[in-house]
MIRO-670244 format. One record per residue (C-alpha): residue in three letters; x, y, z. Coordinates in nm, 2 decimals. Layout:
BEGIN
{'ALA', {X, Y, Z}}
...
//
This chain:
BEGIN
{'MET', {-18.90, -8.20, -10.16}}
{'PRO', {-18.63, -8.28, -9.90}}
{'GLU', {-18.31, -8.45, -9.99}}
{'LEU', {-18.04, -8.65, -9.81}}
{'GLU', {-17.68, -8.65, -9.93}}
{'VAL', {-17.49, -8.97, -9.88}}
{'LYS', {-17.15, -9.04, -10.05}}
{'GLY', {-17.19, -8.74, -10.27}}
{'LYS', {-17.53, -8.86, -10.40}}
{'LYS', {-17.85, -8.67, -10.33}}
{'LEU', {-18.14, -8.90, -10.24}}
{'LYS', {-18.50, -8.77, -10.26}}
{'LEU', {-18.71, -8.80, -9.95}}
{'ASP', {-19.08, -8.74, -9.90}}
{'GLU', {-19.21, -8.48, -9.66}}
{'ASP', {-19.18, -8.73, -9.37}}
{'GLY', {-18.82, -8.84, -9.45}}
{'PHE', {-18.89, -9.17, -9.63}}
{'LEU', {-18.68, -9.25, -9.93}}
{'GLN', {-18.86, -9.20, -10.26}}
{'ASP', {-18.67, -9.50, -10.40}}
{'TRP', {-18.63, -9.78, -10.15}}
{'GLU', {-18.37, -9.95, -10.38}}
{'GLU', {-18.12, -9.67, -10.31}}
{'TRP', {-18.09, -9.78, -9.95}}
{'ASP', {-17.77, -9.93, -9.80}}
{'GLU', {-17.63, -9.93, -9.45}}
{'GLU', {-17.47, -9.59, -9.50}}
{'VAL', {-17.80, -9.44, -9.60}}
{'ALA', {-17.96, -9.60, -9.29}}
{'GLU', {-17.69, -9.43, -9.07}}
{'ALA', {-17.76, -9.09, -9.24}}
{'LEU', {-18.14, -9.13, -9.20}}
{'ALA', {-18.10, -9.22, -8.84}}
{'LYS', {-17.89, -8.91, -8.77}}
{'ASP', {-18.11, -8.67, -8.97}}
{'THR', {-18.29, -8.46, -8.71}}
{'ARG', {-18.53, -8.30, -8.95}}
{'PHE', {-18.78, -8.59, -8.91}}
{'GLY', {-18.73, -8.68, -8.54}}
{'PRO', {-18.46, -8.73, -8.28}}
{'ALA', {-18.12, -8.87, -8.39}}
{'ILE', {-18.08, -9.24, -8.33}}
{'GLU', {-17.74, -9.40, -8.27}}
{'LEU', {-17.78, -9.74, -8.43}}
{'THR', {-17.68, -10.04, -8.22}}
{'GLU', {-17.67, -10.41, -8.30}}
{'GLU', {-18.03, -10.43, -8.17}}
{'HIS', {-18.14, -10.16, -8.41}}
{'TRP', {-17.97, -10.34, -8.70}}
{'LYS', {-18.13, -10.67, -8.63}}
{'ILE', {-18.47, -10.51, -8.64}}
{'ILE', {-18.39, -10.30, -8.95}}
{'LYS', {-18.26, -10.60, -9.14}}
{'TYR', {-18.57, -10.81, -9.04}}
{'ILE', {-18.80, -10.53, -9.16}}
{'ARG', {-18.61, -10.51, -9.49}}
{'GLU', {-18.61, -10.89, -9.54}}
{'TYR', {-18.98, -10.91, -9.47}}
{'PHE', {-19.05, -10.62, -9.71}}
{'LEU', {-18.85, -10.78, -9.99}}
{'LYS', {-19.04, -11.11, -9.94}}
{'TYR', {-19.39, -10.97, -9.90}}
{'GLY', {-19.39, -10.61, -10.03}}
{'VAL', {-19.51, -10.46, -9.70}}
{'ALA', {-19.36, -10.39, -9.36}}
{'PRO', {-19.42, -10.67, -9.10}}
{'PRO', {-19.72, -10.64, -8.88}}
{'ILE', {-19.64, -10.51, -8.53}}
{'ARG', {-19.72, -10.84, -8.37}}
{'MET', {-19.47, -11.02, -8.59}}
{'LEU', {-19.21, -10.76, -8.53}}
{'VAL', {-19.25, -10.80, -8.15}}
{'LYS', {-19.23, -11.18, -8.18}}
{'PHE', {-18.91, -11.15, -8.39}}
{'CYS', {-18.77, -10.90, -8.14}}
{'LYS', {-18.83, -11.14, -7.84}}
{'LYS', {-18.67, -11.43, -8.02}}
{'GLU', {-18.37, -11.25, -8.19}}
{'VAL', {-18.31, -10.92, -8.01}}
{'ASN', {-18.41, -10.93, -7.65}}
{'PRO', {-18.62, -11.19, -7.46}}
{'ASN', {-18.79, -10.91, -7.28}}
{'CYS', {-18.89, -10.72, -7.59}}
{'ASP', {-19.24, -10.58, -7.62}}
{'LEU', {-19.38, -10.29, -7.81}}
{'GLN', {-19.26, -10.05, -7.54}}
{'TYR', {-18.91, -10.18, -7.58}}
{'ILE', {-18.93, -10.12, -7.96}}
{'TYR', {-19.04, -9.76, -7.89}}
{'LYS', {-18.73, -9.72, -7.67}}
{'LEU', {-18.51, -9.82, -7.97}}
{'PHE', {-18.72, -9.62, -8.22}}
{'PRO', {-18.89, -9.33, -8.03}}
{'GLN', {-19.14, -9.25, -8.31}}
{'GLY', {-19.23, -9.61, -8.34}}
{'PRO', {-19.17, -9.90, -8.57}}
{'ALA', {-19.37, -9.75, -8.86}}
{'LYS', {-19.23, -9.40, -8.85}}
{'ASP', {-18.86, -9.45, -8.74}}
{'ALA', {-18.78, -9.82, -8.81}}
{'CYS', {-18.93, -9.83, -9.16}}
{'ARG', {-18.79, -9.49, -9.25}}
{'ILE', {-18.44, -9.59, -9.14}}
{'ALA', {-18.48, -9.92, -9.32}}
{'GLY', {-18.55, -9.73, -9.64}}
{'LEU', {-18.89, -9.87, -9.69}}
{'PRO', {-19.18, -9.67, -9.83}}
{'LYS', {-19.40, -9.51, -9.58}}
{'PRO', {-19.64, -9.78, -9.44}}
{'THR', {-20.01, -9.74, -9.51}}
{'GLY', {-20.17, -9.56, -9.22}}
{'CYS', {-19.84, -9.40, -9.11}}
{'VAL', {-19.90, -9.04, -9.00}}
//
């Protein structure tokens, strides 16, 4: 099982790089997950990334699941970039909102995520 070391603590990941315990997440963990190239290209987190990551986490804490893509795009248009669409989100998170954004946000792997 892969691990990620952050601040001297070893965090367990699944085979796709998702945290085994989403409650161990913090912003330093997010930065480390974004830079970890074992599970996809490194991502330099910008303010736009953080807005999406925080929205995904807040939604997950409220409903217990990641937001549907449609809601994520709607949020992105309103709060991140008025020209946001799914293609724009893929520019920020190359492997997509389920694989990259949820993984960096520390959420469990979404159902149907390959």
